[in-house]
All heavy atoms as TSV, in Angstrom:
chain	resi	resn	atom	element	x	y	z
A	1	MET	N	N	0.861	-1.147	0.019
A	1	MET	CA	C	0.045	0.047	-0.016
A	1	MET	C	C	0.882	1.283	-0.072
A	1	MET	O	O	0.486	2.170	-0.607
A	1	MET	CB	C	-0.921	0.026	1.170
A	1	MET	CG	C	-1.876	1.101	1.255
A	1	MET	SD	S	-3.180	0.848	-0.064
A	1	MET	CE	C	-4.300	2.083	0.431
A	2	GLY	N	N	1.953	1.220	0.813
A	2	GLY	CA	C	2.890	2.295	0.778
A	2	GLY	C	C	3.483	2.650	-0.692
A	2	GLY	O	O	3.666	3.817	-0.918
A	3	THR	N	N	3.754	1.685	-1.390
A	3	THR	CA	C	4.339	1.843	-2.735
A	3	THR	C	C	3.375	2.519	-3.591
A	3	THR	O	O	3.710	3.423	-4.432
A	3	THR	CB	C	4.797	0.495	-3.262
A	3	THR	OG1	O	5.602	-0.189	-2.400
A	3	THR	CG2	C	5.542	0.670	-4.631
A	4	LEU	N	N	2.090	2.100	-3.488
A	4	LEU	CA	C	1.075	2.669	-4.336
A	4	LEU	C	C	0.957	4.210	-4.014
A	4	LEU	O	O	0.756	5.031	-4.979
A	4	LEU	CB	C	-0.292	2.000	-4.153
A	4	LEU	CG	C	-1.518	2.600	-4.854
A	4	LEU	CD1	C	-1.316	2.516	-6.351
A	4	LEU	CD2	C	-2.732	1.855	-4.440
A	5	LEU	N	N	0.954	4.600	-2.835
A	5	LEU	CA	C	0.790	5.893	-2.364
A	5	LEU	C	C	2.033	6.698	-2.948
A	5	LEU	O	O	1.878	7.894	-3.322
A	5	LEU	CB	C	0.651	6.079	-0.865
A	5	LEU	CG	C	-0.598	5.632	-0.289
A	5	LEU	CD1	C	-0.612	5.688	1.122
A	5	LEU	CD2	C	-1.759	6.404	-0.870
A	6	ILE	N	N	3.214	6.160	-2.842
A	6	ILE	CA	C	4.379	6.861	-3.339
A	6	ILE	C	C	4.365	7.092	-4.762
A	6	ILE	O	O	4.559	8.225	-5.287
A	6	ILE	CB	C	5.692	6.103	-2.912
A	6	ILE	CG1	C	5.905	6.078	-1.537
A	6	ILE	CG2	C	6.844	6.644	-3.705
A	6	ILE	CD1	C	7.020	5.121	-1.024
A	7	ILE	N	N	3.850	6.213	-5.520
A	7	ILE	CA	C	3.692	6.303	-6.936
A	7	ILE	C	C	2.613	7.360	-7.213
A	7	ILE	O	O	2.888	8.212	-8.213
A	7	ILE	CB	C	3.322	4.981	-7.630
A	7	ILE	CG1	C	4.451	3.994	-7.542
A	7	ILE	CG2	C	2.829	5.173	-9.093
A	7	ILE	CD1	C	4.120	2.584	-7.992
A	8	LEU	N	N	1.547	7.346	-6.570
A	8	LEU	CA	C	0.511	8.326	-6.817
A	8	LEU	C	C	0.938	9.779	-6.476
A	8	LEU	O	O	0.658	10.723	-7.209
A	8	LEU	CB	C	-0.787	7.947	-6.066
A	8	LEU	CG	C	-1.546	6.802	-6.501
A	8	LEU	CD1	C	-2.663	6.456	-5.500
A	8	LEU	CD2	C	-2.147	7.028	-7.866
A	9	VAL	N	N	1.675	9.904	-5.488
A	9	VAL	CA	C	2.297	11.179	-5.052
A	9	VAL	C	C	3.224	11.682	-6.070
A	9	VAL	O	O	3.235	12.867	-6.483
A	9	VAL	CB	C	2.952	11.158	-3.605
A	9	VAL	CG1	C	3.746	12.425	-3.398
A	9	VAL	CG2	C	1.852	10.969	-2.649
A	10	VAL	N	N	4.149	10.882	-6.561
A	10	VAL	CA	C	5.119	11.232	-7.610
A	10	VAL	C	C	4.391	11.617	-8.957
A	10	VAL	O	O	4.655	12.667	-9.565
A	10	VAL	CB	C	6.057	10.163	-7.766
A	10	VAL	CG1	C	6.937	10.403	-9.121
A	10	VAL	CG2	C	7.039	9.833	-6.610
A	11	LEU	N	N	3.373	10.977	-9.271
A	11	LEU	CA	C	2.566	11.210	-10.553
A	11	LEU	C	C	1.947	12.572	-10.301
A	11	LEU	O	O	1.840	13.273	-11.218
A	11	LEU	CB	C	1.607	10.164	-10.846
A	11	LEU	CG	C	2.214	8.849	-11.452
A	11	LEU	CD1	C	1.117	7.811	-11.505
A	11	LEU	CD2	C	2.846	9.073	-12.697
A	12	PHE	N	N	1.337	12.840	-9.198
A	12	PHE	CA	C	0.598	14.055	-9.001
A	12	PHE	C	C	1.593	15.215	-9.015
A	12	PHE	O	O	1.251	16.256	-9.621
A	12	PHE	CB	C	-0.235	13.995	-7.579
A	12	PHE	CG	C	-0.903	15.163	-7.223
A	12	PHE	CD1	C	-2.159	15.465	-7.955
A	12	PHE	CD2	C	-0.516	16.123	-6.282
A	12	PHE	CE1	C	-2.904	16.405	-7.628
A	12	PHE	CE2	C	-1.340	17.196	-6.015
A	12	PHE	CZ	C	-2.467	17.371	-6.760
A	13	LEU	N	N	2.659	15.095	-8.409
A	13	LEU	CA	C	3.600	16.099	-8.403
A	13	LEU	C	C	4.214	16.394	-9.784
A	13	LEU	O	O	4.466	17.645	-10.135
A	13	LEU	CB	C	4.777	15.950	-7.466
A	13	LEU	CG	C	4.362	15.972	-5.894
A	13	LEU	CD1	C	5.638	15.458	-5.158
A	13	LEU	CD2	C	3.984	17.332	-5.578
A	14	ALA	N	N	4.437	15.383	-10.535
A	14	ALA	CA	C	4.857	15.482	-11.946
A	14	ALA	C	C	3.866	16.235	-12.727
A	14	ALA	O	O	4.245	17.099	-13.512
A	14	ALA	CB	C	5.094	14.141	-12.552
A	15	LEU	N	N	2.507	16.011	-12.480
A	15	LEU	CA	C	1.563	16.757	-13.272
A	15	LEU	C	C	1.393	18.251	-12.946
A	15	LEU	O	O	1.317	19.045	-13.737
A	15	LEU	CB	C	0.092	16.107	-13.052
A	15	LEU	CG	C	-0.142	14.834	-13.801
A	15	LEU	CD1	C	-1.473	14.227	-13.276
A	15	LEU	CD2	C	-0.090	14.899	-15.214
A	16	ILE	N	N	1.750	18.483	-11.603
A	16	ILE	CA	C	1.746	19.905	-11.119
A	16	ILE	C	C	2.801	20.566	-11.826
A	16	ILE	O	O	2.661	21.811	-12.202
A	16	ILE	CB	C	1.873	19.868	-9.687
A	16	ILE	CG1	C	0.493	19.481	-9.023
A	16	ILE	CG2	C	2.204	21.399	-9.181
A	16	ILE	CD1	C	0.551	19.290	-7.500
A	17	VAL	N	N	3.963	19.954	-12.076
A	17	VAL	CA	C	5.149	20.599	-12.765
A	17	VAL	C	C	4.926	20.677	-14.231
A	17	VAL	O	O	5.248	21.648	-14.847
A	17	VAL	CB	C	6.391	19.885	-12.324
A	17	VAL	CG1	C	7.564	20.480	-13.100
A	17	VAL	CG2	C	6.667	20.032	-10.823
A	18	ILE	N	N	4.513	19.587	-14.804
A	18	ILE	CA	C	4.555	19.410	-16.259
A	18	ILE	C	C	3.361	20.297	-16.921
A	18	ILE	O	O	3.702	20.894	-17.947
A	18	ILE	CB	C	4.447	17.980	-16.661
A	18	ILE	CG1	C	5.659	17.248	-16.270
A	18	ILE	CG2	C	4.063	17.790	-18.154
A	18	ILE	CD1	C	5.622	15.701	-16.506
A	19	ILE	N	N	2.210	20.229	-16.386
A	19	ILE	CA	C	1.171	21.052	-17.032
A	19	ILE	C	C	1.411	22.479	-17.181
A	19	ILE	O	O	1.261	22.980	-18.362
A	19	ILE	CB	C	-0.192	20.739	-16.310
A	19	ILE	CG1	C	-0.612	19.264	-16.513
A	19	ILE	CG2	C	-1.225	21.616	-16.732
A	19	ILE	CD1	C	-1.791	18.911	-15.771
A	20	PRO	N	N	1.931	23.220	-16.239
A	20	PRO	CA	C	2.240	24.606	-16.511
A	20	PRO	C	C	3.288	24.806	-17.464
A	20	PRO	O	O	3.259	25.721	-18.292
A	20	PRO	CB	C	2.695	25.149	-15.067
A	20	PRO	CG	C	2.071	24.218	-14.137
A	20	PRO	CD	C	2.017	22.851	-14.716
A	21	LEU	N	N	4.324	23.988	-17.498
A	21	LEU	CA	C	5.407	24.043	-18.441
A	21	LEU	C	C	4.851	23.834	-19.897
A	21	LEU	O	O	5.142	24.586	-20.811
A	21	LEU	CB	C	6.523	23.101	-18.244
A	21	LEU	CG	C	7.280	23.395	-17.042
A	21	LEU	CD1	C	8.340	22.218	-16.858
A	21	LEU	CD2	C	8.108	24.637	-17.121
A	22	VAL	N	N	3.900	22.842	-20.129
A	22	VAL	CA	C	3.333	22.577	-21.448
A	22	VAL	C	C	2.498	23.808	-21.813
A	22	VAL	O	O	2.474	24.215	-22.974
A	22	VAL	CB	C	2.667	21.214	-21.355
A	22	VAL	CG1	C	1.704	21.085	-22.619
A	22	VAL	CG2	C	3.505	20.085	-21.221
A	23	GLU	N	N	1.681	24.298	-20.948
A	23	GLU	CA	C	0.912	25.415	-21.184
A	23	GLU	C	C	1.618	26.673	-21.649
A	23	GLU	O	O	1.239	27.406	-22.560
A	23	GLU	CB	C	-0.112	25.760	-20.108
A	23	GLU	CG	C	-1.085	24.757	-19.925
A	23	GLU	CD	C	-1.948	24.959	-18.696
A	23	GLU	OE1	O	-1.733	25.955	-18.020
A	23	GLU	OE2	O	-3.068	24.283	-18.456
A	24	LYS	N	N	2.832	26.879	-21.001
A	24	LYS	CA	C	3.619	27.989	-21.271
A	24	LYS	C	C	4.336	27.917	-22.667
A	24	LYS	O	O	4.409	28.910	-23.379
A	24	LYS	CB	C	4.580	28.191	-20.131
A	24	LYS	CG	C	5.437	29.298	-20.294
A	24	LYS	CD	C	6.341	29.481	-19.139
A	24	LYS	CE	C	7.214	30.846	-19.118
A	24	LYS	NZ	N	8.102	30.954	-18.034
A	25	TYR	N	N	4.903	26.794	-22.855
A	25	TYR	CA	C	5.807	26.644	-24.120
A	25	TYR	C	C	5.119	25.881	-25.275
A	25	TYR	O	O	5.713	25.887	-26.372
A	25	TYR	CB	C	7.040	25.802	-23.725
A	25	TYR	CG	C	7.889	26.585	-22.741
A	25	TYR	CD1	C	8.093	26.138	-21.446
A	25	TYR	CD2	C	8.578	27.694	-23.097
A	25	TYR	CE1	C	8.856	26.757	-20.487
A	25	TYR	CE2	C	9.245	28.435	-22.155
A	25	TYR	CZ	C	9.479	27.925	-20.940
A	25	TYR	OH	O	10.195	28.598	-20.009
A	26	ALA	N	N	3.914	25.494	-25.171
A	26	ALA	CA	C	3.157	24.784	-26.297
A	26	ALA	C	C	2.796	25.940	-27.291
A	26	ALA	O	O	2.379	27.087	-26.964
A	26	ALA	CB	C	1.948	24.091	-25.812
A	27	PRO	N	N	2.870	25.651	-28.567
A	27	PRO	CA	C	2.527	26.554	-29.566
A	27	PRO	C	C	0.943	26.733	-29.458
A	27	PRO	O	O	0.212	25.854	-29.283
A	27	PRO	CB	C	2.919	25.963	-30.868
A	27	PRO	CG	C	3.077	24.502	-30.629
A	27	PRO	CD	C	3.440	24.391	-29.217
A	28	ARG	N	N	0.503	27.892	-29.846
A	28	ARG	CA	C	-0.948	28.219	-29.880
A	28	ARG	C	C	-1.589	27.567	-31.049
A	28	ARG	O	O	-1.060	27.756	-32.169
A	28	ARG	CB	C	-1.194	29.641	-29.796
A	28	ARG	CG	C	-0.663	30.435	-28.660
A	28	ARG	CD	C	-1.448	30.146	-27.456
A	28	ARG	NE	N	-0.949	30.828	-26.271
A	28	ARG	CZ	C	-0.914	30.233	-25.091
A	28	ARG	NH1	N	-1.237	29.035	-24.916
A	28	ARG	NH2	N	-0.318	30.905	-24.053
A	29	GLY	N	N	-2.607	26.773	-30.855
A	29	GLY	CA	C	-3.351	26.151	-32.013
A	29	GLY	C	C	-4.285	27.149	-32.653
A	29	GLY	O	O	-4.762	28.194	-32.069
A	30	GLU	N	N	-4.479	26.987	-33.872
A	30	GLU	CA	C	-5.372	27.880	-34.622
A	30	GLU	C	C	-6.753	27.235	-34.531
A	30	GLU	O	O	-6.851	26.028	-34.385
A	30	GLU	CB	C	-4.989	27.999	-36.099
A	30	GLU	CG	C	-3.649	28.691	-36.361
A	30	GLU	CD	C	-3.249	28.822	-37.830
A	30	GLU	OE1	O	-4.147	28.412	-38.642
A	30	GLU	OE2	O	-2.172	29.105	-38.071
A	31	ASN	N	N	-7.830	28.033	-34.688
A	31	ASN	CA	C	-9.129	27.607	-34.696
A	31	ASN	C	C	-9.449	26.520	-35.702
A	31	ASN	O	O	-10.214	25.661	-35.455
A	31	ASN	CB	C	-10.033	28.707	-34.803
A	31	ASN	CG	C	-10.172	29.589	-33.566
A	31	ASN	OD1	O	-9.803	29.044	-32.479
A	31	ASN	ND2	N	-10.620	30.826	-33.640
A	32	ARG	N	N	-8.850	26.713	-36.784
A	32	ARG	CA	C	-9.074	25.761	-37.961
A	32	ARG	C	C	-8.595	24.280	-37.491
A	32	ARG	O	O	-9.277	23.395	-37.707
A	32	ARG	CB	C	-8.281	26.106	-39.167
A	32	ARG	CG	C	-9.024	27.236	-39.969
A	32	ARG	CD	C	-8.367	27.536	-41.199
A	32	ARG	NE	N	-7.081	28.288	-40.971
A	32	ARG	CZ	C	-5.984	28.045	-41.477
A	32	ARG	NH1	N	-5.828	27.163	-42.422
A	32	ARG	NH2	N	-4.838	28.717	-41.210
A	33	ASP	N	N	-7.424	24.214	-36.865
A	33	ASP	CA	C	-6.894	22.991	-36.345
A	33	ASP	C	C	-7.788	22.393	-35.323
A	33	ASP	O	O	-8.035	21.234	-35.243
A	33	ASP	CB	C	-5.461	23.187	-35.839
A	33	ASP	CG	C	-4.512	23.560	-36.914
A	33	ASP	OD1	O	-4.720	23.289	-38.183
A	33	ASP	OD2	O	-3.515	24.142	-36.573
A	34	LEU	N	N	-8.271	23.184	-34.422
A	34	LEU	CA	C	-9.213	22.734	-33.392
A	34	LEU	C	C	-10.469	22.263	-33.860
A	34	LEU	O	O	-11.012	21.273	-33.362
A	34	LEU	CB	C	-9.361	23.911	-32.295
A	34	LEU	CG	C	-8.093	24.249	-31.553
A	34	LEU	CD1	C	-8.406	25.407	-30.589
A	34	LEU	CD2	C	-7.490	23.067	-30.771
A	35	ASN	N	N	-10.994	22.956	-34.906
A	35	ASN	CA	C	-12.203	22.502	-35.484
A	35	ASN	C	C	-12.122	21.192	-36.215
A	35	ASN	O	O	-12.963	20.403	-36.144
A	35	ASN	CB	C	-12.777	23.529	-36.467
A	35	ASN	CG	C	-13.335	24.804	-35.801
A	35	ASN	OD1	O	-13.690	24.721	-34.722
A	35	ASN	ND2	N	-13.344	25.886	-36.499
A	36	LYS	N	N	-10.947	20.946	-36.773
A	36	LYS	CA	C	-10.643	19.619	-37.513
A	36	LYS	C	C	-10.624	18.483	-36.421
A	36	LYS	O	O	-11.225	17.404	-36.634
A	36	LYS	CB	C	-9.369	19.627	-38.138
A	36	LYS	CG	C	-9.417	20.363	-39.485
A	36	LYS	CD	C	-7.953	20.393	-40.137
A	36	LYS	CE	C	-7.971	21.287	-41.294
A	36	LYS	NZ	N	-6.465	21.263	-41.906
A	37	ILE	N	N	-10.087	18.738	-35.327
A	37	ILE	CA	C	-10.103	17.812	-34.242
A	37	ILE	C	C	-11.373	17.572	-33.647
A	37	ILE	O	O	-11.876	16.367	-33.379
A	37	ILE	CB	C	-9.074	18.190	-33.212
A	37	ILE	CG1	C	-7.623	18.124	-33.815
A	37	ILE	CG2	C	-9.075	17.291	-31.958
A	37	ILE	CD1	C	-6.596	18.712	-32.859
A	38	ALA	N	N	-12.172	18.621	-33.304
A	38	ALA	CA	C	-13.478	18.518	-32.677
A	38	ALA	C	C	-14.474	17.907	-33.635
A	38	ALA	O	O	-15.392	17.177	-33.066
A	38	ALA	CB	C	-13.939	19.952	-32.354
A	39	ARG	N	N	-14.257	17.916	-34.921
A	39	ARG	CA	C	-15.181	17.236	-35.754
A	39	ARG	C	C	-15.129	15.804	-35.585
A	39	ARG	O	O	-16.261	15.038	-35.792
A	39	ARG	CB	C	-14.803	17.608	-37.173
A	39	ARG	CG	C	-15.693	16.977	-38.309
A	39	ARG	CD	C	-15.354	17.442	-39.710
A	39	ARG	NE	N	-13.903	17.061	-39.977
A	39	ARG	CZ	C	-13.221	17.523	-40.989
A	39	ARG	NH1	N	-13.750	18.405	-41.708
A	39	ARG	NH2	N	-11.994	17.012	-41.280
A	40	TRP	N	N	-14.004	15.176	-35.164
A	40	TRP	CA	C	-13.906	13.678	-35.103
A	40	TRP	C	C	-14.218	13.178	-33.670
A	40	TRP	O	O	-14.286	11.871	-33.523
A	40	TRP	CB	C	-12.354	13.326	-35.479
A	40	TRP	CG	C	-12.132	13.474	-36.871
A	40	TRP	CD1	C	-11.563	14.538	-37.544
A	40	TRP	CD2	C	-12.413	12.605	-37.830
A	40	TRP	NE1	N	-11.477	14.287	-38.777
A	40	TRP	CE2	C	-12.036	13.082	-39.083
A	40	TRP	CE3	C	-13.082	11.317	-37.809
A	40	TRP	CZ2	C	-12.204	12.277	-40.276
A	40	TRP	CZ3	C	-13.097	10.555	-39.004
A	40	TRP	CH2	C	-12.656	11.086	-40.199
A	41	ILE	N	N	-14.442	14.086	-32.706
A	41	ILE	CA	C	-14.609	13.566	-31.341
A	41	ILE	C	C	-15.866	12.650	-31.158
A	41	ILE	O	O	-15.798	11.592	-30.623
A	41	ILE	CB	C	-14.585	14.644	-30.336
A	41	ILE	CG1	C	-13.139	15.222	-30.265
A	41	ILE	CG2	C	-15.055	14.275	-29.002
A	41	ILE	CD1	C	-13.042	16.523	-29.416
A	42	ILE	N	N	-17.027	13.155	-31.593
A	42	ILE	CA	C	-18.148	12.321	-31.479
A	42	ILE	C	C	-18.160	11.079	-32.223
A	42	ILE	O	O	-18.574	10.066	-31.635
A	42	ILE	CB	C	-19.462	13.315	-31.853
A	42	ILE	CG1	C	-19.559	14.388	-30.753
A	42	ILE	CG2	C	-20.714	12.419	-31.886
A	42	ILE	CD1	C	-20.631	15.358	-31.062
A	43	PRO	N	N	-17.778	11.085	-33.461
A	43	PRO	CA	C	-17.781	9.707	-34.159
A	43	PRO	C	C	-16.785	8.774	-33.464
A	43	PRO	O	O	-17.093	7.533	-33.337
A	43	PRO	CB	C	-17.256	9.982	-35.522
A	43	PRO	CG	C	-17.741	11.457	-35.836
A	43	PRO	CD	C	-17.548	12.027	-34.474
A	44	LEU	N	N	-15.701	9.199	-33.000
A	44	LEU	CA	C	-14.791	8.383	-32.335
A	44	LEU	C	C	-15.254	7.861	-30.935
A	44	LEU	O	O	-15.073	6.673	-30.673
A	44	LEU	CB	C	-13.444	9.020	-32.207
A	44	LEU	CG	C	-12.594	9.269	-33.363
A	44	LEU	CD1	C	-11.334	10.104	-33.025
A	44	LEU	CD2	C	-12.188	7.909	-33.992
A	45	MET	N	N	-15.971	8.668	-30.315
A	45	MET	CA	C	-16.649	8.310	-29.065
A	45	MET	C	C	-17.654	7.138	-29.342
A	45	MET	O	O	-17.869	6.232	-28.616
A	45	MET	CB	C	-17.146	9.406	-28.159
A	45	MET	CG	C	-16.024	10.357	-27.663
A	45	MET	SD	S	-15.030	9.609	-26.641
A	45	MET	CE	C	-16.090	9.193	-25.234
A	46	ALA	N	N	-18.500	7.431	-30.319
A	46	ALA	CA	C	-19.473	6.369	-30.630
A	46	ALA	C	C	-18.787	5.100	-31.137
A	46	ALA	O	O	-19.377	4.074	-30.682
A	46	ALA	CB	C	-20.282	6.894	-31.908
A	47	LEU	N	N	-17.735	5.185	-31.839
A	47	LEU	CA	C	-16.990	3.904	-32.189
A	47	LEU	C	C	-16.510	3.222	-30.953
A	47	LEU	O	O	-16.501	1.992	-30.834
A	47	LEU	CB	C	-15.891	4.325	-33.185
A	47	LEU	CG	C	-15.011	3.074	-33.660
A	47	LEU	CD1	C	-15.868	2.139	-34.451
A	47	LEU	CD2	C	-13.874	3.596	-34.368
A	48	LEU	N	N	-15.970	3.964	-29.992
A	48	LEU	CA	C	-15.465	3.459	-28.815
A	48	LEU	C	C	-16.458	2.713	-27.994
A	48	LEU	O	O	-16.300	1.706	-27.423
A	48	LEU	CB	C	-14.740	4.469	-27.963
A	48	LEU	CG	C	-14.236	4.167	-26.591
A	48	LEU	CD1	C	-13.074	3.199	-26.696
A	48	LEU	CD2	C	-13.839	5.324	-25.789
A	49	ILE	N	N	-17.760	3.315	-27.968
A	49	ILE	CA	C	-18.782	2.682	-27.251
A	49	ILE	C	C	-19.147	1.383	-27.815
A	49	ILE	O	O	-19.404	0.352	-27.095
A	49	ILE	CB	C	-20.032	3.682	-27.151
A	49	ILE	CG1	C	-19.577	4.695	-26.164
A	49	ILE	CG2	C	-21.234	2.951	-26.557
A	49	ILE	CD1	C	-20.684	5.997	-26.198
A	50	VAL	N	N	-19.327	1.417	-29.182
A	50	VAL	CA	C	-19.653	0.189	-29.831
A	50	VAL	C	C	-18.623	-0.957	-29.613
A	50	VAL	O	O	-18.853	-2.087	-29.440
A	50	VAL	CB	C	-19.851	0.394	-31.326
A	50	VAL	CG1	C	-20.004	-0.866	-32.160
A	50	VAL	CG2	C	-21.083	1.464	-31.570
A	51	MET	N	N	-17.333	-0.519	-29.770
A	51	MET	CA	C	-16.245	-1.515	-29.593
A	51	MET	C	C	-16.319	-2.082	-28.139
A	51	MET	O	O	-15.946	-3.313	-27.905
A	51	MET	CB	C	-14.979	-0.958	-29.941
A	51	MET	CG	C	-14.801	-0.345	-31.362
A	51	MET	SD	S	-13.860	-1.098	-32.527
A	51	MET	CE	C	-12.520	-1.745	-31.797
A	52	GLN	N	N	-16.417	-1.167	-27.048
A	52	GLN	CA	C	-16.552	-1.744	-25.700
A	52	GLN	C	C	-17.697	-2.662	-25.509
A	52	GLN	O	O	-17.719	-3.668	-24.880
A	52	GLN	CB	C	-16.631	-0.524	-24.757
A	52	GLN	CG	C	-15.463	0.281	-24.637
A	52	GLN	CD	C	-14.266	-0.520	-24.041
A	52	GLN	OE1	O	-14.460	-1.356	-23.138
A	52	GLN	NE2	N	-13.144	-0.261	-24.496
A	53	MET	N	N	-18.835	-2.367	-26.281
A	53	MET	CA	C	-20.006	-3.256	-26.111
A	53	MET	C	C	-19.735	-4.616	-26.751
A	53	MET	O	O	-20.001	-5.698	-26.165
A	53	MET	CB	C	-21.244	-2.693	-26.742
A	53	MET	CG	C	-21.865	-1.509	-25.996
A	53	MET	SD	S	-23.218	-0.588	-26.710
A	53	MET	CE	C	-24.232	-1.745	-27.667
A	54	LEU	N	N	-19.060	-4.621	-27.949
A	54	LEU	CA	C	-18.616	-5.942	-28.498
A	54	LEU	C	C	-17.677	-6.632	-27.675
A	54	LEU	O	O	-17.763	-7.833	-27.513
A	54	LEU	CB	C	-18.049	-5.670	-29.898
A	54	LEU	CG	C	-19.032	-5.054	-30.893
A	54	LEU	CD1	C	-18.288	-4.799	-32.222
A	54	LEU	CD2	C	-20.110	-6.172	-31.190
A	55	ARG	N	N	-16.740	-6.011	-26.992
A	55	ARG	CA	C	-15.798	-6.579	-26.096
A	55	ARG	C	C	-16.459	-7.146	-24.932
A	55	ARG	O	O	-16.186	-8.199	-24.459
A	55	ARG	CB	C	-14.731	-5.563	-25.779
A	55	ARG	CG	C	-13.725	-6.071	-24.890
A	55	ARG	CD	C	-12.735	-5.002	-24.455
A	55	ARG	NE	N	-11.774	-5.465	-23.474
A	55	ARG	CZ	C	-11.245	-4.649	-22.573
A	55	ARG	NH1	N	-11.287	-3.352	-22.813
A	55	ARG	NH2	N	-10.503	-5.121	-21.769
A	56	HIS	N	N	-17.476	-6.471	-24.370
A	56	HIS	CA	C	-18.210	-6.997	-23.160
A	56	HIS	C	C	-19.076	-8.141	-23.484
A	56	HIS	O	O	-18.985	-9.116	-22.766
A	56	HIS	CB	C	-19.128	-5.906	-22.651
A	56	HIS	CG	C	-19.961	-6.283	-21.623
A	56	HIS	ND1	N	-19.468	-6.470	-20.340
A	56	HIS	CD2	C	-21.257	-6.526	-21.535
A	56	HIS	CE1	C	-20.449	-6.878	-19.516
A	56	HIS	NE2	N	-21.521	-6.884	-20.206
A	57	TYR	N	N	-19.731	-8.229	-24.667
A	57	TYR	CA	C	-20.490	-9.325	-25.010
A	57	TYR	C	C	-19.824	-10.563	-25.597
A	57	TYR	O	O	-20.180	-11.756	-25.384
A	57	TYR	CB	C	-21.655	-8.994	-25.920
A	57	TYR	CG	C	-22.694	-7.977	-25.214
A	57	TYR	CD1	C	-22.859	-6.666	-25.636
A	57	TYR	CD2	C	-23.464	-8.465	-24.148
A	57	TYR	CE1	C	-23.837	-5.894	-25.032
A	57	TYR	CE2	C	-24.336	-7.743	-23.545
A	57	TYR	CZ	C	-24.590	-6.430	-24.017
A	57	TYR	OH	O	-25.519	-5.651	-23.315
A	58	PHE	N	N	-18.775	-10.325	-26.378
A	58	PHE	CA	C	-17.998	-11.384	-27.083
A	58	PHE	C	C	-16.705	-11.670	-26.426
A	58	PHE	O	O	-16.111	-12.673	-26.909
A	58	PHE	CB	C	-17.957	-11.160	-28.472
A	58	PHE	CG	C	-19.320	-11.006	-29.155
A	58	PHE	CD1	C	-19.662	-9.836	-29.648
A	58	PHE	CD2	C	-20.187	-12.172	-29.198
A	58	PHE	CE1	C	-20.930	-9.784	-30.305
A	58	PHE	CE2	C	-21.372	-12.008	-29.841
A	58	PHE	CZ	C	-21.876	-10.807	-30.400
A	59	GLY	N	N	-16.205	-10.757	-25.528
A	59	GLY	CA	C	-14.875	-11.066	-25.003
A	59	GLY	C	C	-14.705	-11.694	-23.793
A	59	GLY	O	O	-14.709	-12.450	-23.119
C-alpha cells in the first residue's frame, strides 16, 4: 500500500510541474486545427462505445 501511495504522489507532483510548462511553451493552436479535431470527437466516441459493447458481450 505504501508503494502505491508513493507512485500516486510522484505522478501528482509530476503533473503539477509538467502541465504549467506545457501550457507556457506549447504553440498556440489555430481555430481551424481545433475545428478539425473537434469534428472527429463524437464519431470516435461512438465507435469506442460500440467496440466496448462488442468486447463486453463477445470477449
